[in-house]
N, C-alpha and C positions, 0 to 999 in steps of 0.2 A: 674382512675384519682382524687385527693380529691378536695373538694370544694375550698379549699385554693389555689391548683394548678390552677384550671380553672380560679379564679379571677385574679391570678397574670399573667397567660396568656392572659386574656382579657385586662388587663392593660398594658402590653407589646405590643399588637396589636393595641391598641388605640392609644398608643404612637407613634408606628411606622406609624400608618395610618395617623395621622396630620403631620409627618414629611415628609412623602411621598408626601403628599398633597401640602405641601410647596415646594419641590422640583419640584413638577409639576408646580405650579403657578410661580415658580420664572423662570424656563427657559421660559415658556410661556410669562411671562412680559418681558424678555429680548429680545425675538423675536418681539415683539410688538413694544418695544422701537426702535429697530434697524430698523424695517420697516419704523416706523413713523419718525425718524431721515433722513433716505434716501429720503423719501417722501417729507419731509420740505425742503431739499436741491434743489429737483427737481421742486417742485412747487414754490419755491422763484424765479427760473430761468423763469418759465413760467409767473408768475402773476408780478413779480417785487415787490417792496417795498410797492405801493401804492394800489396793487391787495390783496396783504396779509393783509394790512390795512382793506381793507373792508370785507376779510373773519374773520377776527379777531374781528371786530365791531358787527357782527352778532353772533357770537359764543357764548358769554358769556350769551345773552337772550335765546338761545338754552339749555345751561347748566343750566340755572334757571329754566326753563320749566321742563326740567327732574329732578331736585333735588326736585320740587314740587310734580311731579306726580307719581315718584317710588323711590328716594333716601332714603335708609333706610329699604325699604319694603323687599329688599334680605336677609338683616341680620335678620329681625324678622321673615321670613319663614324659614330661616337657623335654628334658635333657637328653633321654634316650631317643625319642621320636624324632629330635632334631638332628641328632647324630646319625642315624639311621638313614634318613631322607639325605643330608649332606653327601652321604655315600651311594645315593641312588638306591637304597635298599629299602624299596617301599613296602615289599612282602614282610621284612623283617620289622619294620615300624608298625604294619598292621598286628602283627604276630605279639609285640610287646603290649599292644593296647588290649588284645583278646586275652591275653594272660593275665594283665593286671586287672582287668575289668572281672574276671572269674574270681581272683583275689578278694579285691573289694566288694563283691557281691556276697562273699562268705563272711568278711568281717563286719559289714555293715548290718548284715542280718543278725549276726551274733550279738552286736553292741545295741541294737535295736531292741531285741528280746532281753537282753541283760538289764536295760533301762526299765523296759516294761515291767518285768517280774520282779525286778530289785527296787522298784520305787518303795513299795510298804517297808522293806527294810531299811532304806535309807531314813524314813520317819520314824521306824521303831526304835533305831539305833541312834536316833537324835543328830545323824549327821544333817538332817534337814529339821530345824527346830519347830517350825510351824507346821501341823499336819494337814493343814489346809493348801499345801503347796502340791500334794499326793495328785491331784488331778492335773495339774499343769505339767508334771512328769510324766504321766500317763500320755498326754495329748502330745507332747515332744518326741516320744520314742520312736514312732513312724519315720519322722523326718531323718533322723539319724541314718536309716536304711537308704533312704532316697537321695539324701545328700552325699553320701559316701559314694553311689555309684555316680552320680553327677561330675564328682571330682575327677573320675577316671576319664570322662568324655572330655571335660575341661582341659585337663592336662595334655591329652592326644592332640587336640585342634590348637592349642598353645604351641606345642611342639611342631606343628605344621607352620606356625608363624602367622596364624589366622586369628585374629583377636576379636572379630567382630562377633562370632558366637558367644563368647565369654560375657561382652559387653550386653548384647541381647538379652542372653540368657539371665543375666545378674538384675535386669531391670523387670523381665517378666516374672522371675521369682519374688522380686521385691513388691510389685504391684500385686500379684495374686495373693501373697502372704498378707499385705496389709488390707485387703478387701477383705478375705475369709475372716481374719482375725478380728476385725471391728464387728463384721455380721454375726459371727458365733459369739463374742463378747456381750454384744447388745442382746442377742436371743436368750442367752444363758444367765444374764444378770438378774433377772426376777427369782432365779432359784438360789441364789446366793452369790456372793462375791468370789468364793472359791472356784465356782463352776464359771462364772464370768473370765476369772483369771485362766482358768483350763481353756475355754473357748478360744481365748487370744492366743494362747500356746498352739492350739490345734491349727492355727493359720500356717505354721513351719512346713508342714507336710505337703499342703497343696501347691504352696510356693516352690516347693523343691521339685514337686512333679511337673509345675510349669516350666522351671527352668531345664530340667531334664528333657522333656520333649523338644524344646527348642535346640537344645545341642544334638538330640538324635536326628532331628531334621538336617542341620548342618554336616553332621557326620556322614548322614547317607548320601548327601548331595556332594561331599567331598570324595565319598567312596566310588562315585559314577565316574568323576574326572580321574580319579587315580587308576582305574582300571586301565585306561588308555596306556599309563606309563608302567603299568605293570605287565602289560600284554608281551610277552616273549622274554620277561625277565628270567633267569635262572640264578640259583643261589650260587654264591661264591665260596667254594671251600665247605667247613663242616657248618650246620646249621646251630645258633646257640641254643643249648638246652633250656627247657622251660625253667626248671631250677636255678640254672645260672642267671636267668632274667630275674625272676623273683628275688635272688639273693642281691642281685645290682640294685634293684628297686628299693629294697629295704636299706641298703647301705647308703644310698643317696636320700631315701626318705627320713630316715631315723633321726638325723641331725636337725632337718626342718621341724619335725614333730617334736623334738626336744624343746626348739625356739618358740614353737607355739605354747608349749607347756610352761616355759621359762618365763613369759610374760604376765600370766596370773600369779606364779609365784614370787615375782619382784614386787608386782602390786600389792600381794599380801604382806610382803616386808614393809612396803611403805605404810599399810594399815596398822601394823603392829608397832613400829617404830615413830612415824611422824606425830601422831596424836600424843603418844608418851612423853615425847621429848618437847611439844610444845607445852604440855603441861609442866614440864622441868624449867621451862623458860619463863612461868610466871604465869601461863593462861589456864582459864579454868576449862572444865572438860567440855563445856557448850561451847566455849569459843575455838577450843582446838578441833572439835568436830567441824564446825563452820569453815576454819581456815583449811582444814583439809579438804573439804569439799570445793573450795576455790581452785585448788590446785589440781586436783584430780578429777573434779566433775565439769570444770569449766576451763582452766587453762590448757590442758593436755589434749581436750577434744578440739580444740582450735588449732593446737599443732599438729594434729593427726589431720584436720581438716585443709590446713594450708599446704599438705605435702600429697596430696591426693595425686597430682601430676606425677611426682617422682616415684610414688609407689606403683604406678601404672608403668613408668618408663621401667622399672626393675623388673615387673612381670615380663614384658615385652623382650627386655635383654636377655633373659635366661635362655630361651631357644637360640636367638640370634648370634650369641655367644658360643653356645654348646655347638651350633654349625660350623663356625669359623675354626674352633678349637679342634673338634674332630678332623677336620682337613689339615690341621698342624700350621695353620695360617695365623700366627701370633700376630702378624702386622696388622691383619684385620682386626683382630681382637683389640689391640691397641687403638685403632682408630675408631671403632663401636665405643671403647670405654670413654675415650677422649670426647667424643660426639654427646655420650650420655651426660657426662659430667658438665660440658659446656651448657647443655640446654637445663641441667638442674640449677647451675649457677644463675642462668638467665630469669629462671622464675622463683628459686628461694630467697635470692637477696632482697628483690623488692618486696617480697612477701613478708620477710622480717621487718624491715624498715616500716612498713605500713602498719603492721600489728603492733611494733613498738610504740609508734606515735600516737596511735589511735587506741591503744589498750584501753584507757577509761572509758571512752565513749562506745566502744565495741561491746565492753563487758556489761555498761548500761542497757545498751540496745539488746543487745542478745539474752543476757540473764537478769536484766534489771538489779545488777549486784556490781556497782561500781567500785567496791571493796576488793573485788577480785583483780583489779587491774595491775597490782604490784606482782602478782604471781604471773599475770599474762605477759607483762613486759619482759620480764626475765625469760620466761620459756619461749618468748619469739626468738631470741637468740638460736635456740635449739632447731629452727627452722631450717637454716643454712646446712647444720650438722646432721640432721636427720635425712635430707636429702643426699648429701654424700654417703651417709651409711646405707641408705637404700639402693643406690645405685651399685656401690661396690659388693653389697651383699649378692646383687643379681649377677655381676660379673663373676665373682667367686663360685655361686651356685652354678652359672652356666658352665664353667670349668669343670663341674664335678667335685668342687671342693666345699662340699656343703657343710661340713663339720667346722671350717674356719670361722666363720661368721658366729656359731653358735658359742664356740669357746671364748671368742671376743667378748659375746655379749655376757656371757659369764664373770670373766675378770672386771668388765665394766661394772656389771651389777655388783661386786664386791666393794667396789671403790664407792658406789653409790650408797651402799649400807652404812659405810664408814662416815660419809661426808652429811648423810641423813643424820646420824646419831650424834655428830660432833657440831654441824652448824645450826641445826634446827632448834638446839637449846640454848643458843645465844640469844639473849633476850632482844638485842637490836636487830638480831635477823628474823628469827621466829620463822614463819611460812616461806620467808624470801630464801632461808638457808636451805630448805626442801625443794625450792624452785632451782637454786644453783646445783644442787646436788642431781636432779634429772638432768639439767643441761650437760654436766659433767659426765654423766653416765653415757649419754649420746654421744658426746664428743669423745670419749675414750674408745668407744666400740668403733667410730668412724675412722679414729686416727689407726687404731690397729689393721682395721679392713684395708685402709690406704696403704700400710706399710707392706701386706701380703699380695695386694694387686700389684705394687712396684715390684716386689720380688719375683712374681710370676709372670706378668706382662711386660714390665719394665715401664709402666706409666707412672708418673710422679705428679702430683697436685699443681698445675700451673698458676701460680699466685698472680703472673703477669695478665693473665687471661681474665682475673676478676676485676681488673682497676676499671675498665669502661662500664661493666654492669652496676660496679659500685658509685661510679660517678652520677650515672643516670638515675639510680636508686637515692642517692642523697638529695638530687634536685628534685626529684619526684616526692621524697620526704618534705622538702621545704614547701612545694605546692600542696601537699596535704595539710601541713600545719597551719599554714596563714589561710587557705580557702576553708578549713573547718571553722577557724575562728571568725572569718567574714560571714559565713552562712549562720552561725550560732548568733551572730549580732544583729542579723536581719530576721531570721525565723525563730531562734530559740527552740529548734526543734532538733533534738539529738540523732534520732534515726536519719532524717533528711538531710542534716549537715554532715554525718558521717559516710552516708552512700554517695553523696556529691562530692566529697572531698576523695573517697577512693576511687570514683570514675574519672575525676580530673588526673588523678595520681597515675592511672594506667595510661592514658593519654600522653601525659608528660613523660614518662618512662620511656614508652615506645618511641616517642619522637626525637628525645635527646639521644638514645640509644643509636637511632638512625643517623644523626646527625653527625655523632663522634665516631661513627665508623662502627659501633659496637656488633652491627649485623652485617654480613657480607651478601652479596647476591647468591654466593653458594649456600650460605644459611638457608635463605630464603627458599632455594630450590629445594632443600630438605623437610621443609614444612609441607606436610601433606595436604591435598585438596585445594588451599588457597594459596600458597606460595608462588608458584608459577604464574599465578593470575594477577598477583600484586607488583609482580617484578616491573612491567611496563609501567604502571602508575608511577612506582617509587623512582624509576629512572628519570621520568620527567622532572622531579623535583631535584634530581642529582645527588640523592642522598644514600645511593647503594654504591658500594664498593666490591670489585672483582675479587 
């Protein structure tokens, strides 16, 4: 085998590796979402609105503690581990993990104890206005420690480009968390609502332990395999000092941590601005609150749900890009970026069309609130933009340029605040103005990311590559529109008509894409597990192009 052939095979293997990781993470994400959705329904019935409120009051404090103690570190570990392994420095990769684990044990313990002993002060100084949330804060504190440690294992295994442990641990964590929170909430309900909410919060720690045990199992399994690669390996040059590794982890992790903190900050800006400007547009306080709920509680979650695959793609992309970049193989970085962007467009364009057309029936079916359809239809445009933003963020993070996406998010947030203040107060727009501001926020951040990806990789968004997916998506949209009306005429059942129209839409989109050559045989080979098995069947119908 020639050197060129070896290089090509490595490139294909790398591409297939991050696409396979994407598929695994997507499946895991969907399972976790389904479990969480079912849990929310049951828990709402156990605790009621007031109990859920107590649970929700404590949860942001818990998330903030996690953001400070560990957020961004899995990405940093993933990047450095991928770099070390790309250079066959397996000893160095393991050393990075051990150092990061030591640091995270200490930070996790510190913030866990801080939350436990500081819960009373949060109540006393009225940061938490309802004293009944005290038990929820106490119950969540042990989870900070275990989730922080878990993040170190997850980052290392992702850096090895093994995504199955992440997916399995997420499912195990969610499943155990849901079971224990329902059990504790039910058992403690007779003692009072505050104890039941605390019981529900208590489920976070056992869930984290379950996820951690899964990751430890995979880590030990990987270590057995890695010992063969490490045998006889000698250090090349000076060994990187522990302090140097810690500084590098902090340098990479800090911007990612800031971005995770920025999300709730931007959400709070929305909370302060949108309802006030809706009132300025002529709505009552009650109407403003209701409209704000349509946008943030209904439309935005559907946006996030529609981009599960691209979020998984971004996670898989970080170590893959890091590996290529550490080898100074910019051509391969370009190819991986182009492949990821292509996958993103194939998924997000039809998702946007489907949600835009079915905005009203989906809002009725999911939320029993057809009035939310205006916000949902506008937000649907953001699906394509968010997919681009997620992928480009993964590329930039993989190259070690973790600060760029954060700065871009900050600049986009400034524009969002200005647009929220201006558009929301226009009576003819109202909540539609806030919805457009959200879309603009995502779009500006995505555009800025694209600029920096082009600057560092040379990749520019290929508009021609969007033509065939767009044609297939428009055809799918027509099928969805007419099939929904036809089903409603026959059954008058919104959920059945919506689900039938969506199922038909998937078939039409895939069929049209194949017929017009939107998917090639090479594309199918890149689809993990099922792609190669479908090729012979599709060849029979003559719909695959080399």
